[in-house]
N, C-alpha and C positions, 0 to 999 in steps of 0.2 A: 504494500500500500504506500502511495506517495506521501511525503511529508505535507503537512497542512500549512496554509497561510494564516496570518493573524494580523491584528492591528496593534499599533504601539501608541500608548498614551505618554506624551513627552511633557514633562513639567519644567517650564522655564524658571518658575519661582513658586515656592510654597508660601510666600507672603501674599496678602490680599488687602485691597482697599475697602473691603466690605466685611460684614459679619452676618451673612444671610443665615436665617434660622435653620434651613435644611442642610447647611454645610457643616460638617464636623471638623472644620479647619483648626479649631482650638486644640485638638488632640495632638497636633504636630508640635513637639516640644521645642525644636530649634528650626524655625522657618529660615529658608536659605534662598539665595539667588544663584542661579546657574552661572558658572564662569564661562568665558569664551572658549577656554581650553576644553571643558567638559562638553560644551555644545558641539564642537568639531568632532570630538571622539564619538559622541552619540550619533551624529549625522552619518559618520562613516559606518557605524555599526548597523544602522537601520536601512542603509542603502543596499538592500539585498532583495532578491525576488520573493522571499518568504513574507516580507512586510508589504501588504497591499495598501495600507493606509496609516498615516501618522496624525493623531489628533493632538494639537498643542493645547494642553489644558492642565491636568493635574489638580492639585488642591489650592492653587494660587491664581492670581489674575495676571495673565501673560503681558497685558499692555502696561502693567505697573513696573515691569523690569526696566531699569535705567538704560540698558543696552538694547531696548526693544527694536529700534531701527536697524542696528547692526545684525541682530538675530534674524530679522525678517529678510534682510539682504542675503544672508548666508543660506537660508533654506531655498532661496531661488536658484542656487547653484546645483541643487540635487533633483533628480527625476522622481523622487518619492512623492506620492499624493499626500499633500498636507491639508488639514482643516484646522480651524481654530475656534475655541470656545471663549467667550468674553462676557462680562457683565455689562459692557457697553459704556461705562462711565468715562473712560479716558480716550475713547476714540475721537479723532478729528479728521479733517480733510487730508492733511499730510499723511497720517497713518493709514487711512483708507486707500489713498493713492499707492502707498508702498505695498500694501497687502494685495491690491488688485492684480490678479494673474499669478501671484506667488502661492496663494492657497486656493483650494477648490471651493470651500464653503466657509463663510464666517458665520458662526452660530452665536447669537446673542440670547442670553438667558433673560426672560421677562415674565413677571408674575401677573400683573394686572394694570389696567388703565385707571382703576380706582386708587387714588393716592394713598388712602389709609391702609388698604390691603398691601400695596406695593411697599410702603414704608415698614409695615410689620414683617414682611417677608425678606425683602432686600435691604436689610438694616445697614445704614451708613451711606447709601447711595442716593443720588438726586434724581428722582423719577423724571422730572421735566427735562433734565439734561440727557438722560438715557433715551427718552422718547425723541428728542431732537436729533440725537446721534443715529437712531434707527432710521429716521427720515433721511438724514444725510447719507447714510450707508446705502440706502435704497437708490438714491439719486446719483451716487458717486461710482459705485462698483459696476464695472462693465464686463469683466472676465470672471470675477469671483461671484459666486451665488451668496445671497443673504438668506439665512434661515433664522427663525425665532424658535427657541426652545421654551415652551410654555411650562411653567412650574406645576408638577403634579402633586399639589397639596390641597387638602380640604378647604383651606382658607381662600384659595384662588378660584375654586370651581364655580361659585355663584356668579362671579363677574366675568367668567370666561366668554360668554357670548359677546359682551361689549368689547372685551379685549380683542377677540378675533375680528370683530367688525372694524375696529380702528386700524388694526394691522392691514387688513385687506384694502381699506380706504387709502392706505399709503402705498399700495401696490405690492406688498410683501406676499408672495405666493407660497413659500415654503414654511409651513407651520408644523412643528413637531412636538411630540410629547412622549414621555416614557410611560408604559403601562404599569410600572412598578413604583410604589411609593419609596421614598428614601428609607434607609435601614433603620426602621423603627416599627414597633408593633409586633403582635403575635402572628403566627402563620395564618390563623383564621381571619384576623383583621387584614392581613396582606391579601388573602384570597378575595375577600369582599371588595377591597379597594381596587384590586386589579380588574375585577369584573366591571366595576363602575368606570374605571379609566378606559378600559377597552370599549365600552359603550360610548363614552364621550369621544374617543378617537375616531370611532366609526361614524358617529352622528355628524361631527364637524369635518370629516374627511381629513384628519390630521395625519401626518406621517408618524408611524410608530417607531420608536428608536431601538426596539429590542434587538434587532439583528444588524444594527449599523456597524458592529465590530466583527461581523462575520462575512467573508466575501462570497460564500456559497454554502448551500446545504451540504454539499459534498465535504467541505472543509469542517463542518460541524462533526460529521461522522469520522473524519480522519483524526481530528484532535481528540475526540471522544475515545477512539480506539487506542491512540498512542499514550494517553495519560492514565496512570493508575487511579488517580482521584477524578471521578467522573463529574466535574463541575464545568459546565460549558461557559459560565460567566467568567471564571478564572482563566480557563485554558485558551480562550479565544482572544485574549488581550494581554499585552505585556507593558508594564508600567516602568518608566525610567524617571527617577526622581531628579529634583534640581541639583542634588549632590552627585548624580551619576550612577546611583545604585539601581539595580533591577530589583523590583519587589516581588515577593511570593504571589501577591494578588493586589489588584488596584483598590480593593476594600481594606487593605492594610494601611489604614489612615495615619497611624502613628509613625509609619515609615521605619519600623523596627525590624521586620522580618525580610532581610535582603538575601539574594541568592547570586550575587555577582556585582561587578562594576564595569562600566563601559571602557575603562582604561585597560582592563585585563581580559574581559570576556566578550565573546561574540554573542549574537542572538541565539545561534545554534547551540553554543556552549551552555547557555543558561537554560534553554528549553530542555536539553538532555537531562539537566539536573532536576528541573521542575517536574518533568514527566514522571519521575520516580517518587516525588514527594506526596505524602498522604495528607489527610485532613489535619489542620492545625486547630485543636480545640479552642485555644484562646482567641482565634480569629473567626473560626467557622461556626461555632456553636450558636452564636447570636446573629448570624448573618441571614438576612431574608432572601439572599440570592442562592444559598446553598442547594436548595431543592427547587430552584426556579424552573429548570428545564427537565422535568420528568417526561415520560413518553407522551401523555396527553397534552402537556404544555408544548412539547416539541412539535406535535402534529398541528396545533393551532398556530404556532409561530411559523411553521413551514407553509401553511395555507396563506397566512398573511404575507409572507415573503414572495410567494409565487404571484399572488394577486397584485402586489405592489409593483413587481417587475413587469408584469403583463401590461399594467396601466401606463408605464413609461417605456 
């Protein structure tokens, strides 16, 4: 069986200019900035056919990095498909011009057009500024797609229709949402929330994010076969921290369980190690992704994947 492809989550910084309630960023004990040296090492490591996508995100805000312009210029030198996730606060015309064509999709996290809801969720951000930057991005980007990631939290769902209406008025066509709540609540609560979120995604024809880190259904089967620990969520993504460490799992929020460093280890080296690693109780016992893709769930996900790709 052929080796599988996977996505890389590349963290330019674990520091952030916001304190969003759904983000466990406070668990990172020593937030860092990626150095230029580590950036170049990481870019060399991920420039391999196995990596089909690199999402610049992590647990910090990439636009807050003081070397942001330099970093963006460097990724433009590599044929890897890059996307970026941002809270939108620090975007401006110059940065949008720099990003245009160097990344495939700019994904801005946004919770609500209702100011009270937004301020309660995206703590520390200026809603009016972010909304202005969404409009600016829609007007500025020519080669890079703009997508809005709608926050899957109970607090945001009541104002979701108004939020979607406003975004469509601005011409934003790519609206996405995760069918899974963030890592909180019991399995039964998760199941009910996922059912509701799936209904909302279907009702408003949003893009479901659940298979964005998987290039094909065949690759799900390949990585499932290769890994002793059968966790699709873990095995389909590889997280590189701002310090250059490879993490056991992207839900390893504290950044403590590392399995290599970009200075010393290739992506293949790290995957060979990870494929033999079993469940880590301190990480996995309370994770709501651990049993996310059992057979019934995989069937539903596969159906959604096929339907989505037939539509486009």
